[in-house]
N, C-alpha and C positions, 0 to 999 in steps of 0.2 A: 504396446511388447507385441513381436510377432507372433505369430501363429506356433513356431516351432522353438521360442526361446524359454527357457525354463530358468528358476532361480534355484538355489540351493534351499534347502529347507531351514537351515539355519538361519538365512536371510527374513524370512516369512515369519519365524517364531520371533524372531527379534523385533520385528515391525508388531505382531500382535502384544507382545509383552509393552512396548510402548504405548499403545493403543490403551490397552487396559488401564495402563497405569494412570490415565488420566481422570479415571474415577475411583481408582483404588482408596482405602481410607483406612485408617487403625483406630483401637480403642484401648483403653486401659480396662481389664477384666480380673476379678478376685480369682487368685491361683488355688482353685479347689476341683471337685470332680466336674464341674461344668468345663473346664477349661480343655478336658481330653479332647484331642484333635484337631484342635485350634492352630494356627502356625504362627511362630513367633514374628512379630515386625522390626523388632531390634536384637541387637547382643545385649546379653544381661550378663553381668560377673557378680561372684559370692562377695555377700558383704561379712563374712566373718570365716575364720577356719573351721573347717570339719574333719576332725572333732575339736571342739574349742580348747580342749586341757587333753594332757594325758591322759588314758584312763585303761580300768581293766578289762581286759578281753574274757576274764573268767571270772566266778565265783571262787575265790580262794584267801588266800593271805599274801600282802603285801610284804617286800622283805628287801634288805641291803644284801647284795652279792657277798659282801666280806663277813657275813654271819652264817654263811652256809660251809658246808665242807664240798668234798666232790660230789658229783653226780653220782647218786644213789646212798649216798652216806646219810646214816641219821642225825638230825639235829632238833634239840627242843628248845622252842623261845617263849618267854613270856607273852600276853597277847596285849596289847592296846586297844584301845577303841574301835568300835566296828567303823568302817566306810560305806554309806550307802549310795548310790546313783543318787544325783540330787546335791549332795552335802560340799558344802563350801571347802576349796581346798586348804590343806592340813599339813602337819609335818611328821615324821617318823622318825622316833630315836633310834639309835644305833643298837642292836643285841635285842630288839623288840620286833614282833611279827602282828600286822594289824589285819584284821577280817577286813575283807573288801570284795564288795557285790559287782557283778558285770555291769560296765557302764560308770563306775563311780571313780572319782577324780584321783589320780596317783599322788600320795602325799609326797610331798618333799624329802629328799631320803631315800626312797624306794626306788629300787632298779629293776625289779622283776615281780611278778606274780608266780606265786606255788599253788596250782591249782588243789583245791578242798580234798579232791581224790586221791592224791599224793600226802595226805595227811592220816595219823593214826585214826584219827575219828571218821573217814571218807566222806560225810557230809555235813551240812549246817542243822541240827536238828533245833525246833522252833523255841525259843525260849531260852536255848543252852547259853549258859554264863561260865566258861571254863575259863582259867587264867592261865591255861599253858597250851601250847600246841607242839607233837612232836611232828616233825617233816620229814619226807625221805624222797626229795625231788627227783625225777628224773633227769633234768638238767638244771644248768645254775648260771647260763648265758645272761648277761645284762639285756633288758628287752624283751624278755620272755613274757609273754601273753603281754603285753602291753601297746594300747592303741597309740600311736604316738599322734600329739596336737598337727593337725592339719594334713595327716595320713592320706584322707580322703580327697579334701579340697583344700585350697589356699585362699586366704582373702584377696579378691581382685582376679581371680581365675575367671576366665570366662566359660560360664557353665551352662549358656544359652545362646544358639548364634541364629542370626536373622535367618528366614527361611524353614526352620525345623520345626517337625509337628512336635506337639505337646504330647508325649506319650504319658503313661501313668509313672514311669520311673522318672522321666524329666520332671515333671511335677513334683514328685516326692523328693528329689535332688535340689531343686529350686528353693523348696519348701525350708531344707535344711540346712540352706546356705542363708536364710534370712529374709528370703522374697516372701512380700504378701499379695502383689498381683505381678499382672506382666502384659505387654502391649503386645495386641497379636491384631492381624488383617480382620478387617469386617468384611464377610464373606458378600461376594458381589449377587445382587438379585437377577436373577437370569429368565429370561424367556426363551421357550424353547419350541421351535415351529417347524412342522414337517409339511412340504410343500410337493404339489401333485394331484392333479383331479382323480388318479388312481387309488389314493392311499385314504384308507376308512382304519377307524376305531377297531380292534378286536372285540368281539360281540359272540364268541362262542358260533360253531359251525364254520362254513367256507366263506369266504368274501362273495360281494358279488361278481359277476361275470366281468372280467377284464379288470378288477381291484384287486388291490395286496393290502394286508393288515400293515398298520404303520410301526415298524420296530424302531425306528431312531428317534421317535418321541419318547419311548420309554428306556430306548436305552442310552440316548444324551443325557436324557434327566438325571439316570442314575450315574451316569460318567460324572457329568459337573458336579453333583453333589459330592461324590467322592472326592472331587478336586478341590472342594471347599466352597463351591458357590450355594446360592440357596435358589433353588429353580421354585419361581413362583407361578409360573403358566406353561403349561404343554398344550400345544395344539396341532391342528392340520389345515391348510387352505388349500383350494384348487388352484389351478396354473392360471390366473389372474392378477395381473400387478396391483390396481386399485384394490383389490380385496385382500388383498396380503398386506399393503400398507396400511389399510385403514383397521385390519384386526390388529397390527402392531401398535400402532399409535393408542389404540383403544385400550390394550392391556398393558401398555406403560403407564399410560394415566393412572388406571384401575390400581396397579401394583407399584409405581415408583422404582419401576425395575431400572437396572444401571447396564445391562448388557442382552444383548441379541443373539440368538444363537437359530440359524435355519440350517436345514437340511434339503439337497435338492436345488435344481434351477441354476446349477452356475456352468453347465457345460455348453457344448455348442449347438444343441439342438434349436426346432424352432419354436419351442415351448416353454424355454428356460427364464422361469418368472422371476427369479430374483436378478436376472441381467436385465430383464424389461423394466423392473422398477428401479433398476440403476438410474435410468433415462427419467425418471420421476421428480418434481421438485422436493428438495429436502434430504435427497438421498448422495450420499457419496461414496460409490464403491469401486474398489480396484478388482481384477481378475485375474491374478498372477497364475500362471503355471508353473508348479512347484516339482524340481526333479525329484517325484516322488512316487511309488506305486507300492499300495492303491493310496489314492487321495490327492492326485496330481492337481485336476481344477480346484482353484479356493477363491473365496468372496472375502474381503475385509475393507473396512469403510464405517461409516457412521450414518444413522437415521436421524433429522433433525426434529426435534419435537420443544414447541414452545420456549425457543432460547438456549436449548442444549444440546448437544449433539450425544448420542448414546452410540457405543460401541457396536460393531456389529460383525460378526463371524460367521462365514456361508461356507457349508461344508457341502461335499458331494452328496448325491441321494442314497448311493448305494450303501448299505449297513455297514459292513465291513470299512469302507472309504471313511463314513460318516465317525464311527467309532474311533478308527486310527486317528484321525484329524482332529478328536478330543485330547486323544491320549499325547499325542505327539506336540499339538499346536495349544488348545486351549489349557490343557494340563500347567504348561510352564509359565502361560500369560497370566493365570490366577495365582499364581504365586505356591502351587501344590508343591509339597517335596519330590526330588528326583528320585525315579524308580532305580533299583540298584542295576547295573548293568556288570555282566562278565563277558571273559572270552571263554568260548566253550567248542569243544570239538563236534559238528553236525555228524548223525548217523542217517546215512543214505542207503537204500538199496540201489537207485540207478541215479544219474548225472542230472540235476536240476538247471534248467536254462534261467537266465535272469536278465534282464534288459541294460547293457552295460551304460546307457546314458541316466540310468536313473539309480537311486536309493529305494532298494526292493524290502517291505518288511513282510516275513514270512511268518504265519502262526505255528507255534511250536508248544514243545512240551520237553521239559527237562527230566532227565532219566536217572533213574538212582546213581548209575555207573558215572554221572557227570556229563554224559554226551547230552546232546538236544536233539530231539526228531520232529521233523517236521509234520504238521497236522492238516487236513485238508489239502485243498490247491492253492494256488496264487490267486484266482478270481476274486473281487471283491463283492461278490454276491453269495459267497460260501461262509451264511453267518454261524454255522453248526462247528465250523473247525476253528473260529475264535471262542465260540463258547465252552471249547474241549481245552483251550491253549492256555496255558501259565507262563508264556515267554512271547516274545516276536525277537527273532532273528533279522540283524539287518545283514542283508547282502548291499554291498555299498557300489557306489559308480564306479565304474571299470570293471565289473565284473560280470562276464557273460554266461559263466554256469558255476555251480557247485558241485562239489564232487564229496566223497564221503571220506571224514576225519578233517575236512576243512575247520579251521578256528575261525569263527565269526563273532561278534559282538553281539551279546544276547541282553536285552531287556527283560527284566523279572515283572510280571503283572499279576494281579490276584485273578485265579480263575483255575481251572481243569477241574479235575475230580474230586481236590482237596474240599 
């Protein structure tokens, strides 16, 4: 590939998805609180109707419509046996009202429920054994306060789609539909490594002269964890290819890891350690240039270890480029649920330039007005702007400038002041 040729981001993402697909696995887990946040590996359908029978929406009296007068008129009916939630289906004789509790099955012949509040007694007293009830229904239409069988979910309905995260509501829905377990993606075990002889771990105070604190290790570790990976090692290595590869192979053996994610060493300088490592035995890495800003230089491939090839995603070293690469490339490759995207108008005080040959992602905040405002500049070292953002605005290829009011695709991300 020439130094100026670039490939679309979507093509590179597809390559990353295919690469990680070689090590992805699934498992079946019990449907309980521990399933929260896991990602569904297959579609799941309802085993039963929900509700399973017509049932009462209120505490009241199950009656036939023909036994009532007009709405608001008083009628007195003898009482039949009470129906509680969990009782077997039963029948209602004409001319009878049967006390019925919320969730109890509607008896055959009953067409509506009159709430107890619309009766002369006004409530159910403990131990009450009345023989008749006087009702003054506010309405008498059939189906009033009746939950119909299958009104929530029908047997055979799709209740979980592949790739969806298991939220508390989805777990509850699956359980209501008869599911006892669920097939989910197994988290990939990832090694995160920052490269660069200038990188040092934060230890309080100032870094050594000429050095910088490692932002990429903690940041990428958090981003990968949020995307569903299990990060088993975070470290940093100097600009020395044998040291890099020896460290990676040692950690792969120690943790039986499935994925390598590195930052730095993929650009065009003289000390690009990941590029140098690509010339070593057992390493297969390509370095495509993506039509993306920030994050254009990328690496993708594998590292051989004892007969298996471990996927390797190599991101740029600038912290915004690394985090954006994780968001746009690693996240979909790991099978994480897609972020919500909206088209929102941009609020600008002045025109902002954009490279027309690239998709540019700008850090931004969504305003209460529904507009979106850029935060920080476009440079890939401005990490504070990313920390303040809750959105990424896509300025698409072919755009040389954005202006106040332009509607642009906006990707919503966790963050900002919330």
